[in-house]
N, C-alpha and C positions, 0 to 999 in steps of 0.2 A: 422660474429666478432658477438657471441653475449651477450646481456646486461646484466646477468646473478644477476650483483649485485643489482640493481637496485629492480630486480624482486619478490625476498622476501619482499621489507620491503617498496614498496609505500607507502601502504598504509600510512604507520605512518610517517608522516613528522615533526614529532615533535624531532624524536633523542636522546630524553632523559628520565628519571622516570615521572619526571613531565608531559609530554606529558601522555605517558601509563598510571597513576591515571585517568589525567582529564579525558581521554577517558571510563574508567572502570570506573567515576564515573556515566557518561555521558548515559551508558548503566544501568547501575544499575538501574537509574532513569527514564529511560526510562521505564524499566520494572514493576517497582513498578505501572507506574501510568495505564499500560494494567492488573498490576496485581489488583489492585483498581477497573476499570471499570468493570473488569469476577465478584470482590464479590460482587457489586454494584448491576450487572445484575442478578445475579443469585439468589440474598434474590428478588427480585424485581421481575422476573417473576415468583416464590412461589404466592407473594400477587396475583399478575395478574389474574392467572388461576381460584383461587379461586375468583375472582372479577368477570371473567368473565361469571363464574357459576351465581355467586349470582345475575350479573344486566340484564342477559339476551344476553350481550350487543356482538353481530358481529364484532363491531368496537373493543372493549378490546379485543374479542377472537383473532382479529390480529394482534393487536399490543401484544398480548402473545404468538403467537406464532411466533411473528419475534424479539422478544427479547428471547426465548428459541433459538432461532437461531444465535444469535446474540451470549450468553452466551456459544451455539458449538463452536462459530468462535471466539470468544476471547480468551477463553481458549489454542483452535489452535492454536492464536495469540503467545499467552502467550508460549508457550512451545517452538514454533518455533524460536522465539525474543531469547529464552533463549538459544538453542544448536546452532543457528543460529551463535553465538562468542566463540564453544566449540570448545575446540582442537580436532582432535581422533588419535587416534594410526595405525589406518590404514591408508597408506600413498594414497590408488588410490582414496580418496579425497581430490584431490587438489586442493580445496577451503572450504575445509570444510564443513559447514553446512553452507553457507551462503546465497543459495540460498532456503532458507524453509519457508525467509516471504515471499516471492514472492510467490511460492505455497499456503501461507494460504492466503494471497491476492484474489487467484483465485480463492481457495476453498469457499472464506466469498461472495464471487462476486455469485457465481454459488447456493451457500444455498439461498442470496439474490432473486435469480431471480425464482429460482425452491418455494422457501416457497411465492411470490405472487401470482404464477401460482396457487395453492393452495386455499390463500384467494379468487382471483377471484372466481375461481370452485363452492368456497363454497359462497361466498356475492351476483351472482349475480341472482339469484333463489331468494334470497329474498327480491329482490325488489318486484315481485308480491305476494310477500306471509311474510310481515315486523311482525315479533314478537314484539309483547309488549315488553319492555326494565325498567329497574330502573332507571333513570333520576338521582336521585339523588345519588344513589349509584358511578351510572357513574362520576360525577361533584368530587365526596370527592376521588375517588381511582386517577383521572388527574393532582388534583394539588400532588400529591408524582410523579406520574408519570413523570411530568414536573422537574420536580427542582431534581430526582434522576437523569434523565438522563443528564441535562445540567452539574450538577458536574464531571461527567464520562466522559464529551465531552471536558469541560473545563480541564482536568487534559491529556489527550489523547491530547490535538493540539499542545502542549508541545514537541509533539514525530513528527521523521522524516522518510520518507518510506511511497512509496504506503500503505504499512498493513496497517500502520496506520492511513493514509487518507481512506481506504475503511474501519475499522473501525470506524470514527466517522462520515462517511457518516449512517453507521446502526446505532449511536447514535443518529446524528440530525433529520434523518426519522420520527426515535422513538419521540422526544421532539416536531416535526409536528406535529406527531397522535395523542399525548394528546392535546395539542394547541385545536388541532380541536376536538375530542372528549371531551375535556373543554366546547365547545364554543356551539357545537349540543348537550351534554345534559340540555343546560341551555335552550335551543330554547323548545327543547321534554317536562323541566321540566311545563314550562308554555303552551306548543300545544301542542295537541297528536297526535302527528307529527312519528311515529316510523321507517317510510321509512328512516326516516333520516339517522337511522343507517349503513343499505347495503350501502345508498348512500356515509356515510363519508369511508367505507372503502374501497371502490370501488377505490373510488380519490385519498386515502395514497397510495393502491398497486401500482395505475395508473402513482403518480410520484414515489416512489424506481422505479421500473421498467424504467421509462428514466433514471434514475441519473444512475440507480445497472448496464445498460447494457454498458457506457462506462466505467464504472474500469474495468468492464468484457475484454470487449476490448484489453483495455491497459494491463491489467498481461498476455493476452495470447499474444498479440506481443512481449510481455517482453519474453515471454517465448522462441519463436522461434528467440529472439537475435535480432531481431530490434532496432538499434539504438534509445535512448531513445529521445521522442522528443525534449528535451530541449538541445542538442548536435549538430551545426551544423557540420556537415563533410566536408562539402564545403566549409568552410568558414577556419576551420584545415589546413586542403588539399591547401591552396591558402600559409595560413601563412606558412608553413612549407618549399615550394617550394620557397618562396622570400626569404630566408638562401642563403647566398652568394656561401654556401659549397655545396649545393644539387643542383643533377643533377634532379634525378625523383625519387617519391614514389609508390611503388604497394604494393600490398596484406595486403595493410590497414583493419583491422576489428575494428569494435566498439559494444560492447556491455553491457546490465547492470549487473552485480549481484544480485542485492537485489534492484533497481531502484535508489539508492541512491551513490553504490558506481562502476564505471563501470571497465568494461579490454579493454587498447588500446594496436595492435600490427601491426606492420607496418614495412617495408622491406624500406632501406633507399641507396641511388645509391649515391655517393659522385661524381663530376665531378672529383676530384682530390688523388691522394694519403698524406695521412693526417696521421700526428703523434699523437700518442696517448692521447693526451693535448688537444691536437685539435678536434677528434673525442670526446672526453669526456664531449666538449664543444657545441658538433652539438647536443649533445645526451640531456644533459641540457639546452641547446635551446627549445628544441622541448619541455621539459615534462613544463619547464615554460609555454609552449604559453598551453598544457593542463590545466596548473591550471586555466588557463581562463575560464576554459570549464565546469567547473568538477571535481570531484572527481574520479584521474583516474588511478588505475593497468597495468604499460606500461612495453614492451618486447618494443626494440627498435632494428632490425639487420641492419646493415653499411652492405654496398655490393658497390663494384667497379666494373666499364664499362664493364668489362673481363669477370665478374659473371654477372650467368641467376638471374633474379630479382621476387624474391620466390619460392614460394612452387606450385603444381598446391592443389588447392583447394577447 
């Protein structure tokens, strides 16, 4: 006995027009925040590239390359979030485009790691052959760098999901980079220490690599459909088995659609044959258990002792 009725609507718990409008408004605000960050990042990246040439600073060039990468990533994220909620007439996309933000998080993390490797390869030789830099110009560029990236972070912090968390990390890394650029440029303004520029560039990059690897790993694990870290499978199993009507559960699967909404499927074997009303109560009780563990899209199949439990997969 399949639970078809719930399957199509479980991601909308409101059941009314107000709930749908609220979800639509929330998604629109989510997109506007990403769009704001894209615009800011792109405009400032152009300024930065010219600034790096003007100041001859490797640290600013590092930030310019990261910001250029961020602009590409933010644009990818904007379109992936935009299309993730679009319906498609092609019924072979049974989940629509819901996993696009996850793909974007994966690509973002990969670009971050590749960009960091490029900067390390370029900056390390400069330790032995440091170039003269324009310290006053670096100071002048650092202030808008801090303010513009902070404004983008403030907007993106309101968003949910791994995709936006990766984007916030990109921007936090830029703010830290600009704070460091400012401090180093102040020192170099008073003392002739051009080697500080590549040292700073390498330090920023190593920090980015350290943080970026974690998000890369997280997105890979979600791609191979490992259960999300914040979902306790054993706890869910224990709570379902505590129900008096339940004999055993099998073929239980949990994976994440987009790091926020999760998919749950299970075969539940009952001790006795129950009325349709009582079967419905068992399903609702399982859904109530799931609600305490996150946002789930569930399919629950009810079976009896004389049936084979689950499919081979």
